[in-house]
N, C-alpha and C positions, 0 to 999 in steps of 0.2 A: 386724068387725078391717081397716081402712084398708090401700091398698096400698103394696108397697114402690116406694120411687121411689128413681132414681139423686141424689147430693146430694155439691156437693163444698166439700169444706171449706178453709180457706184455713189455711198454718202456718206457721213460721219456718223462711226457709230452712235446709235442713240437716237440719231435724229431722223430716221428713216419718215415715223408716221408726219412731223412737223414737217418733211420736205413732200412730202403725198401732198398733205392739207394746203401748203404754197402751188402746187403746178396745177392742183385745183380752184385755186383761185384766180390763176394768171391767168389757166384757160378760160375760166367766165369770164375776167375783164377785157381780156382782146379777143374773144367768141374765137377760140381755135376748137370746138366742140368737136368739128368737121373732120380736125386733123390729129386731134392728140385724145384719144377715144376712150382709155385704161390707163388708170393707176392704180399699182397692186402691191404691196406691203406683204409679202404670203406667210401666211403662219399656221403653224399645225398647236393641237390640243394634245397636251403633257400632262398627267399626272403624277405630280408630287406628292409625300409625304411628309408632310411636317408634322411631330408630338404626337405621331399616329394617326393621322386625319388625314382622308385621301383627300385632294384638293387637283379638277381641274383646269388647267391652266393655260391659255395660250400665249408658246414663243413666236418668236419668228424662227420664220424656216430659213433667212439669208439674212443671219444680220448685216448690215451695213449696204444692202441694196433695194432697191425698191423697178419693179417690173413695169413698161411704158408701152401700151399699145396705140402706135402709133406711126405715121406716116413721117417718114424720115425727111426733111427739107430745112431751108437757111432759120425758117422764123421758127421752127419747134424744134431744130440744135438750139439755137440761145437761146430760149424758153425754159428751157429743161438743164442748162448746162450753166446758164447764170443763176438757179434759182440757189438762195441761202440754204448751204449743208451740200450741196453735189458736187463730188469732186471729178465726176468725169461719168465717160460714159463706159460700159467695160468692150474691149477692144482693142486693135492696136494704133499704137497715136494717139491719135483725135477723131479715129474713125472707127463712127461706132457700127458693131456686126448684127444682124439680127440672130435672134435664134432661131435655131430647125424646128420643121414639125416637130424630130424625135427629141430633144431638149421640151418642148410646150408641151409633149405630149407626157413625157415623166414629172412633168410637173402638176399635170391635171388640168391646166390652162385651156386647152383646145383637144380633145376629143377625137380619134378615128370619127369615122363613118358609121361604124358597123350597125348593123342590128342581128339582136339575141333572139333566140328560140326561147331562152329561159325568164320563169314567171314565179312571183314569192309561192312557196307552195310545193314547188318542183322537185324531184326527187332525183337529186345526183352524183354520182361516185368522182372523186378526185382521179387526175391521172398524171398527177406531176405534182414531181414539189416536195414538202415535207410531210404531207397529209396523205402523200398516194394512197390507194386502193379504199379511201376511207367514203359513206358514201353518208351524206347527209341531207336536208331538206332547207331549199330556201327559204330564209328570212324575209332578206332584201337586196335588190340589185342597184348598185350605185353605176347608172351607166358612166357619170364625166369619170371615175377611177377605171372604170373596163374590169371591173369586179362584182361580187355577191358575197354575201354575208351568210354562214349556214352553222348550223348548229353542230358541235362534233362530241363525244362524249369523250370527258379528259376527266382520271380521276374519282369515274361513276358519277360527276357531272353534265350536264349540256353546258357546254359551253361557245360561244358563238365565236368563230373564223374569217375571217376575210381571204379570199383568195379571188384570183383570176381570173376572168371569159376562159382564156388558155387552158387554165392547168384543171376545166371539167369539162365532163359529157352528159348529157341526161340521161335515165334511164327510161 
């Protein structure tokens, strides 16, 4: 059996969730669970201020696109391509191109299998980036994003800052 890769399907703007639901329904109806493994609409948390009130809302990271983890063959191509709201796959002509490992890592889809010696409560020093030479205590470790959250002093207050594994060293 061929290997599953991540592909990007282009949709009408605003139809991303409908496309996701329709593809998932078709997967169930046609028993393609072993060929189309996952359908995602990437979201990000955004803080909006309206009338002086802060509110966290989820916005689409890539409006007009849906990510699919699937084995590319004639059946899966047909199912996705002929789903209402899908205009095509991302790639030259009609040939879908899978995402590279680097692209998947940057999207947070698939983390590199790295082990880290960091744990909550460890003291670390920042060796790169904006916070270089800052010392802080790890509050949280995020393996998926390959980052840690540390508290740094900013304007006399403790402020949480997210920093990549590559930019910190354990004390």
